[in-house]
Each structure stands twice: as C-alpha cells, then as structure tokens.
N, C-alpha and C positions, 0 to 999 in steps of 0.2 A: 271146481272152485269158483266162486263168485267174484267178479272185480269189485273193488272198493269204490269205483268212480260211478256216480249215479247217471241216470239217462239224461238229464239236462246238461251236466258237465260234458258228456260224450257229444251231444249235439253241438254245444259251443265249440269244442275242439274241432270237430268236423267241419263246421261252418268256417272257423278260422283258417284251417288248412285249405279249404276250397277257395276261399277269398284270396289268400296269398298266392295259390296256383294261378288263379285267373289274373291277378294284378301282374303277374310275371309275363302272362300272354299278351296283355294289354301293352306293357312296356316294349315287348319284343316287337309287336305289330307297329307301334309308334316309330321306332328307329327304322323299320323297313319302308316307310313312307319318306320320299325325298323331300328336302326342305322346299318351302315356297321361294320363288324369285322375286326380290324386291326391285321394282323398277321406279326411279325417280327421273320424271320428265320435267324439264326446264323450259319454258317458253318466256321469250323476251318480246312483249308487245311493242310496236311501233308507237311513237308519241301519239297519244290520243286514241289508241286502239285497244286499251286493256278492257273496256267494257264489251267491245265486239268479240273479242277472244273469249271472255267469260260466257257471252251469249252463245257463242259457237259451241263451247264446251257443254253448256246446258242442254243443247240440242242433240249432241251426239253421244253423250255419256250413258244415256240408257241403253244403247246398242253395245257400248264397250262393255259395261257392266255384265251384260247378258252373254257376251262373246265367250266361246269356248276357252276355258282356262283362266279366265279372269275371276279372281276370289274377292277382291275388294279394290275400291279406287276411292281416293279423297282428293279434293282440290284445295290448295292453299294459295294465297297471295303474300308475297313478302311485305313486311311492314314497311321498310324504309325504301322501297323500289317498286317498279311496275312488273317485277318478275312474277310469274305463276308457275307454281310447283305441283305437280301430280304425284301422289304417293300411291303406287299401284302394288299388288300382290297378285302374282301369276303362278300357275302350276309350274311352268318351265319358261325359260327365255325363248325357246323355239316357238311356244304358242303366243307369246307376245310379239315376236317377229312376224308371225303368220298374221296377226291382228293388224300390225303396223303396214305391212305389204298390202292387206286388203284395203285399209284406208287410202294408201297411196293409188291403188288401182281404181278406186271409186271416185278419185279427185278430191275427196274430202280433205286429205292431208295437205294437198296444194292450196286449198282455199284457207287453211290455218296459217300456212307458211307465208301467203301474202300479207297476212296482219302483222307479221313479226319483223323485228329489226335484225334478227340473226336466226340461223337454222336451230331447230329444237335440239337440246341436249338430253341424251337418254343415258342413264347410268344403271348398272345391273349389278346386284349383290345377292348372295346366298346367305341364309340364315346359318350361323355357326353352331347353333344349339347349345351354346355355353350358357 
C-alpha cells in the first residue's frame, strides 16, 4: 500500500524532526557550560591622577584581554566622580585571581595602587541565567 504523503512532505517532516533533535542537543550543551564570572573592579584615583590611571590601563589592557580566561573587558569612568570601573567577564573567578596575582608579581598592580586614594575593590558575580 502506498502512503498518501508525497515526497516533499516527507522531506519537510524529516527536516523538522532533525532540527528539533539538534536544537535539544544545543540547549543541553549550553547548560553544561558554566556561567561566566562577572568581575567589577573599582579604582579610586588620587586627586589629579585620573588621567594617569587611564593611561596605565590603556598600556596594560591589551595583555589583560589576551590573558587566559578573559572573555571581555570594558572601562568606564563614573559621571559624577573620579571613580573608574572595569566591567570584566572571565571564564572563572580562579582565572581572574591568577591574572591578578600575576599583575602583583610583576609589580604592575603596585604601580596602579600608587596612583589611587584607596585599595581597588573587586566584586565577583555569576550569571543566574534567568
């Protein structure tokens, strides 16, 4: 007995079924990937040192962006103050800590701290995926 469904309809349904099956795999893989770590770094430049801090950042950030685990990094200056905020995404908090320790070992972090009124503040958050 011949089926009443023509060839193009069969191909359409087969394609639809394969697409749905593959989309399930894509979503399953997405959940298996750990969320990125958001790092907010706040720097409080000493009076008259804001431009120096920005120049320092301009010099070191190419290395930071290329460092293992760094996914992205943007620099902002607060509108009503001298505070500089870095918004960073890292694979893990541990990879960021390894990077920060490397900056401390090389003396680069110390050079930054000398231009600040207070110690840098680092905040860590995970994406809730909501």
